[in-house]
N, C-alpha and C positions, 0 to 999 in steps of 0.2 A: 555590450555583452551578445554580440551577434553570433558567438561562438558556442552558445549554451545547447544547440542541437547536437554538437559534436563532443561535448564534455559530459563526463560523471557529474551528476548532481548529488550532494550529500545534505540530507536534512538533520541538522543537528541543532546547536545554539545559534541559529542562523541557517541560510541555505548557501552552500559552498559549491563552486565549479572547479574542475580540476581534471588531473590524469594521474594514475597510479605512477609514482616515480618522480612526479612533479610537485609544484606548488598548488596549494588550495586557497582559492580567494572567495572570500565572502561576498555575497551580493548585498551591497548597501550596509548601513549600520546597525540595523535591527539584529539583536541577539536573542530574540525569544524562542523558546523551545519548540521546535517543530515536530510534527507527528506525521506529515503527509505531504506530498508535492505532486503536481502534475505539470506538464510542459506541452506547449504549442510552439509552433515557428514564431508566433508573434507575441507570446506571453508566458509567464510562469504564473502559477498559482499555489500558495502554501497555506497549509492548516497548521495552526498553533495549539498546543495544550496549555492547560493551567491558566484559562481565562484570557488568552491573547488573540483569538478569533481567526478570520481569514484575511489573506492579503494577495495582491496581484501586482506583478513587476511587468509593464509593457516594454517591448522592443524600443529602444530609443530613449526610454525613460531614465530617470535618475533617483528614483525612490519607490519604496513600496507604498501602495494605495490600498486604504480599507476596503474590504468587501462586505464586512460583517456588520450586523446591526445589535441592538442590545438583547436579542433573543438568541444569537448565534456567539457564543462566547469561549467555546472549547470544540476543536475539530480533531477528530480522530481518523477520518478519512474521507477522500474526494474521489470523484468519477466525473467524466466529461459527458455532458448532454448538449444537445441543441438548444440554441438561444443565448441569452444574455443575462447573467453573467456565464452561463454556459457550464455550470458544474452542479452537482449535488454533494451536500456535505453531511457526513455522519458524525454523531457525537453522543455522550451519555444520555442525551434526552430525546434522540431519534433522528430521522433522516428530515433533512430540510432542503427545500427547493427555492431558489431565488428569483425575484423578479425585479426589474427597475421601476420605480414609481415615477409620478409625473416631474419630480425634481432631479431624476437621474441617480438617487440612492437606491441600493440594493436592499430589498425588504425579504425576509426569509419566512416561508411558510412550513410548518411542520407537515410531513407526509405520514406520521406515525400515530397520530390521535386514534385512540381506540384500541391500541395494542397495550400489553403488560408491560410492567417496568422492564423486566429483562428483555423483552422482546423490542423494545424502544432502544436500549443501549446498543449503539451501532459500532462495531469494530472495523468492519471492512465493507466495501460495496464495489460490486462489479456489474458493468453492464454487458448484458448478453450482446455478443457480436453479431449475431443474426436478428436480434428483435431489438432495436434501440430502447423502446419503451418499456423493457422488462429488466428489471434489476434483481440481481442476487444480493442478499444482505446478510451478512454475517454478524449475528448479535450475541449476547450472553446466553441466549436460549436456543441458538443453533442458526440454521440457515432458513430465512425467510424470503419469498419472492414478492417483490413489489412490482406489480403489472399495471399496465395502463399508466406509465409513468407516475406510480405510487398512489393512484387511486384505488387499486384492489390489491389486497394482501393475501398470501396464501401460505400456509405452513408446508414444509417439506419432511421427508422422513429423517433428516438429520436434526435431532432436536435434543433437548436435555443437556446440552454441553455448550460452553463458549465456543465461538468459531472467530479465530483472529486473522485468517488469511484465506483469500480467495483468488483463483487463478483460472483463465481458460487457456489451455495448452495441449498440443497434441491431439485436437479435435474434441476435447472433452473438458470438464469442469472438474477442479480440485478444491479442496478445503481443508484447512489445517484447524485443529481443535485443541482444547485444553485437556491434556492427559488421555486422548482418545486417538492419537495420531493422524493419520492423513486418508481423506476419503475422496471417493471420485463418482462422478454422475454424467450420464450421456446427455441429459436434458435439465438438471437442476432440480429434480423433484424427488428422485429416488436414488439415495445415496448408499454406497459400500465402502467399507474400509479396505484399504489395498495395501500390498507390501507386507514385509514381516520385519520384525525389530522395533517398531516403534508404537506398539499397541496402546501403551501407557504414556507416550511422549507428548509434549505440549509443543505446538507449531506456533511461531509467531509470524512467519513470512514465507512466500512461495515465489519461485522464479522457474522459468525453463532454460535450458542450454542444450540445443542441439540433440533432441530425443531423450533427455533426462530432465527430471524436476529436482530442483534444488529447493531444500526446506531449511529455514532457520529455526533451530531447536534450542531447548534449554542446554543440550549438550553440544552445541555447536552446529555447523552445516552438515545436512545429511543429503545423499543423492541417490536417485533411483528412478525405476519407470512404473512402479506399482505392481510388478510382476515378480520381481526378485526381493530378496532381502534388502532393506535399506543401509547404505554404507555411510558411516560417519568420517568426514573429511575435515581436517582442520583442529584448531585448538578448542578446548572444552569451554567455550564462553556461552553467555546467553545471546544468541544471535537473533537479534530484533529485526533484522533487515538483510536481504541477499539479492544480488542482481548479476546477470552475466553479459558479457559484451556480445552484440548481436552477430558479429562478423569473426570473433575470435573465441571460439568454443572454450578455450583453455584458461580464460581471462575472467574471473569472478572477483566480487567484493562483497563483503560481509560486515554489517554494522552490528556493535553490541552496546548495550545500555545498561550498566556502564561497560567500558572496554574499549570503545572507540572503533576505528575503521581498520579493516584487514583486507589484504588482496593476495591473489594467487594468480600465478601465471601458468599454471601446469595442472589445472583442473583438480586443484585440491591437494596435490602431493606435498607441496610446501606453501607455506604462508609467511607474510611479513606484516607488521603494523605500519599504517600509513598516517602521516600528519599527526596532530597533537589533540585529536578530538577526544571527548569523554564519553558523551552520549550521542549515539548515531541510531536514529529511529526509522529513516526510511532512505532508499537509495533509488536512483533513476540511472539506467545505462545510457550510453550514447544513442541516438537514433540516426544521425547522419554519420556516414564513414568517410 
């Protein structure tokens, strides 16, 4: 599977590789429901919901290898960090950091002890690109900052609402909330709602496409830059995932749960359903062109 850097990745009931208009190939035989995925040149990591944990596929391998232990049973979010296994995992029980023990097994340790229940419930996590040990964490209670690699927690001004999506794009941070639309912050602490037309909308996913932010919402894909009203593009599906091709700004994919996979080749003017998926929860666009 050396082509995975050039492929779209679809996290559904298993992890699929392919291209719009072509076939979709499941990686391995595992068909557990995936919630998240990350990609590196030498490996893929996938987080599964409903008790199926965390898995890794190495380049040249032939199967998924378990990364979770008995404490990490449900994964909702992943982010890359230095070290081995090199990821932080968010779950309903908090944010966890893994380290290998003397036998080579990964043991997971909670970074969220001391937080309230809704503050521990992690929907999404984003590593600050300028400060690798500073993590923005979208929880059921809002955005929290985990600084010093999770040793110190700070509350931000975006509080009192679940945050399901975080993105760093166009030089700033973006957050998607439940029934309070999209928010923006220059440094991750002070947040302001942006744009018009989605003040009461729920946002499940965020991506960027050549100067525009794409948002997966209850009413489908929305697009804008935060300065003008948000524009709805595409079918009125619950868009749980959205991604844009890095070299082709007109090519986007959106995933619905339920509703499957949808694609557009003209910046959202027309869409068509792709494959035979039912639940699509995360998407990764190609990284190598």
